[in-house]
Residue, then its C-alpha position, 0 to 999 in steps of 0.5 A: x558455301x556457308x557464307x553464300x548461304x548467309x548472304x542469300x538469306x540476307x537478300x531474301x530477308x531484304x526482299x521479304x521486307x522490301x517488295x510486294x508479294x508478286x516479286x517475293x513469289x518470283x524471287x522465292x521460285x528462283x531461290x528454290x531453283x538455285x537450291x535444287x541445282x546446288x543439291x544436284x551438284x552435291 
């Protein structure tokens, strides 16, 4: 889980640097949904 979190953070950082605000917002909502699902699984 820790390794996947680090990879996710790396991808998120790349998106923050590389893309415009609209794509960033879309990616952020996807990340939030995935995190919520992970917490539900726990």
